[in-house]
Structures are given as C-alpha cells and as structure tokens.
N, C-alpha and C positions, 0 to 999 in steps of 0.2 A: 669134676672131670666128666668126661663121656664122648662117645664118638658123635660125629656129625648126625643131627637129626634125634639125639638121645632125649632132648628137652631141656637143655640147659638154659637157654633163653626164655622159654616158657616158665620155667622155675623162677628166674630172677624177676620177670614180669609179674608173677603172682605175689612175690615178697614185697615188690615195690607199690603194689596196687594198681599197675598198669593195665593187667588182665587179672581180675579177682578170681580167685579159686574158691570152690566150694569147702572152704577151710577156715581156721583160725590163725591169724598171723599175730603171735604174742610177742610184746616188747616190754619188759619189766612188768608182765602180767597184765598189761593193757592190750586190748584188740586193736590193731593197727587200722584195720578197715572201719571198723565203728567210730574210731577217734582220728580219723585221717586229718582233718583240719588242724587240730591241736598237736599232732604229733608228725606232720609231714616233714617239719625241719629236723626232725630227730633221726632222719634217714638221708644219707647221702648216696648218690647214684652218679658214677662216672660211666658213661656209655663208651662203646668202642670207638666210635668217632666223635673227634674232638669238635664241640659246637661253640665256637667262638669267633668273632669278628677278627679277621686277620689284619686289618688296618689299626685297630686299637692297640695301646701299649699293655704291657703285663699290669701295670699299676691301675690304669683305667678299667681293665677287665675285672680285677679284683674289687675294685671300688664299686663298680655296678652291681657284683654280686653281693657285696656288703650292704648296699642300700636295699635289695631285693629280699635278703634272707635274714638280716638281722632285724631286731624289733625297732621300731620307728622311736621308742622311746629312749633308747640309748644316745648318748651324746657324740658329737662329732669326733672329739679326742678319743673316747672308747673305740669308735669305728675305725679310726685311723690305727689306734694301737692293735686292734685284731688283724688288720691287713698286714701290718708290720710282723706280727707273730708269724703268719702263715708264709709270708715271704722268706723270711729267715729259716722257718722249718723246712721249706722246700728248695732252698738254695737259689732263690730267684731274686734276691735284694740287688745283686750287682747287674742284673737286666731288667730291672723294673721299668725302665723308660723305653725298652725296645719293643718294636711292634711283634704282635704275636705271628704274623705271618714270616717273620725272619728267624724265629726260633728253630732249634732242632727238634726231632721228634721226641727225644727224651725230655727236653725242656717244656714242650707244648703239654706232654703228658702229665708232668709235674704239676703245671699250671691247671690243668683240668681237675686233678685232685684237689689242689689248694682252693678251688672255687667251691666245692662241696664241703671242704673243711671249715670254711668260713663261719657256718652257723653252729659248729661244734657237734655234730651228730653223734649218736650213740651206735648207730648201726651204719656201716659202710660198704658200699657194694660197688665192684668194679668188673665191668664186662671186657675181658682180654686187655688189660692195660698194658701187656707187653707185645701186642700186636706191632710187628713192624721194626721192633727194637732189637738190636744185637744183645748177645748174652751179658756183657759187661753192663750195659746201660740198664738193661732189665733186671739184672741182679741188684744194681743199686736202688733202682725203684722198688723192689719187693722189700729190700732192707728197710726202705723208709715206712713202708706198710706194715711192716713188723713193729716198728717203734710206736706207729699210731695204734696198733693192737694192744701194746704193752701199755699205753695210756688208759687202757679200760674200755676200749671200743670193740665191737663185734666186726670183723672184717671178712666179708665174703668176696672171693675172686674166682672168675672163670678164666682159665688159662689152657691153651692147647701144648703148652711145654712145661708141665709141672716139675718134671725130674731136677731141673736146673737150680729151682727154688723150694723143692719140697721140705728141705731141712728147716724153712721158716715158718711151716704151718703146723698148728696143732692138731687139727682134723682134716678129714678129706670126705667130700660126697661124691659118690660115684653113681651117675644115672645111666640107665641102659634103655634101648630099644629092644623089647621081647617080642614073642609072638602075638602077644595080647595087644600091646600100645607102648607108645614112647613115655619117656618121663618116669620109668619104673626105678625105684630105689634099689640099687645092688649092694651097696655099702655106705655106711656112715659111721665114722670113728677115727681112732688115731691111726697114724701112718703105719706103724710098725705091725699093728693088728690087721690092717689092710694087707700087707704083704702075707701074713700068715693065712688070712680068709682066701685070698685068691691063689696062694702058693706061688707068689711072683716075688720078684726082687726089686721092681721098679714100676712106676706108676705107667709108663709106656706099655710094658707087658701086660699090666692089668687091663688097659684100655683095648689092647690086641685081643685080649682073651674073650671080651664081651662084644667086640667088633663082629658083624656079620661076616660069613665066609666070602661072599661076593665082594666085601671091602678088604680082603687081606686078613681078617681075623679069624678067630677060632670058633665064632658062632656059638659061645657058651653063656649068652645073656641070660637065658631062660633059667639055666642051672642055677646061677648065682642068685638071680632075683628070687628064686625058690628058697635057696640056702639062707639068704638073710632074713626072709620071712620067718623061717623056723628059728634062727637065731635069736630073734627079739619077741617071738612068742612066748 
C-alpha cells in the first residue's frame, strides 16, 4: 500500500526485473536477476490492464499461454490437463468458448490470473487486480488469491482499497514518499502490528497519515520512515 507516487509500481518492476534495482531479489535462495532465464516462469505477473485478444475465446487464450509458458517436452494430453485445471480453479469452464471481449470485468480478470497460473509459478504478483470491480466481485477475486497463497505460493498484490480484503492478507508493505525520495519503506509486517505501529485502526487511515498535507493527509511520512528504521535497526 502507499499513496500515489509512493513507488508501488517501481517496486513491482524491480521485483519482476523490468527495472532492475541495485539489490538482490532472492527466491528460494536463488538470485532472480542472475538466473532470470531459468527462473522467469517461476514468477507470474498480472498487470493492471488485461493484455488479451478480445476476439479469441477463453480456451484459445489459455491454450496459447500453455504453448508459450509450459515446457515443450510435455505431452499434448498433459497440456490440456493443465488448461482444464486452471479453467476449473477460476470458474471459467462454463464460458471456455466465449470470446474474451464479451466477458465481464471480473471474468476477464480471472482469466488474466489463470494465464499466469498456467506455468505454476512460486511468486505471483498482481497490480491492482480489483481496479474497476465492485466490492462483491473484488472480494471473490481476493478469496481466490488467498487460496492460491494457501497452496504454498507467495502472492504480492497492489490495491488502493485494502480494507475490504485486509483480513485475507498475512502481511502488508507500506511505501511512502518522504522529504528525501519516493519508495521509502514505512512498514513491513503483520496487519495488527501495522495498526499498532501507526496508531490507526484501518489501512485507509494509515495511508492518510503518510499522505502529504496537500493531498489531504497528515504529512507524517518522514516520521514513520524514521520510526521503522529504528524498529529494524
């Protein structure tokens, strides 16, 4: 979480390797930057905008992804089995022959996630998957993401409306823009500890506390960045 311009997208780009940071990104002890070619399918990234051909069917879209992302050595039967698995996991089986362009926003977002799950990644990153979705649809989507995490995957999500799904998360990352620069880490840890750390009872209030005053916030980003540095030192 973080206000606009806090560095959320830059953080995601660094983790995915799109904008490499002067840092190590370790997954199972292996450096993602140094082993990108062998590890790239271990990471699934769902962008905010759905990048799919609107004229293709749901099944064709998943089939194309399977050909691209699964090892060429697996059999046609195994590939079809994997497609069937993700169709069922995301409730897409009944609309598998529908054109992507005719899907609802929630259905299209589930398909975007299914595309990335085809390769069975360990690390799963989503940029505002609930953007444009109403509360009920968004809640259902996040419950699916919770199940994916419970299967042993790491799921990282950017959302501007965390409070409606905050009970589904284990930890929260709060990024801030202080006087020095953007992308400052103001907090990382459990939800309840975050409430205590900021002295707030909701994520919205936490974000308001670090927002600049000219953005309607309390302008306390510097204070909490410094407080967190002391906490982990």
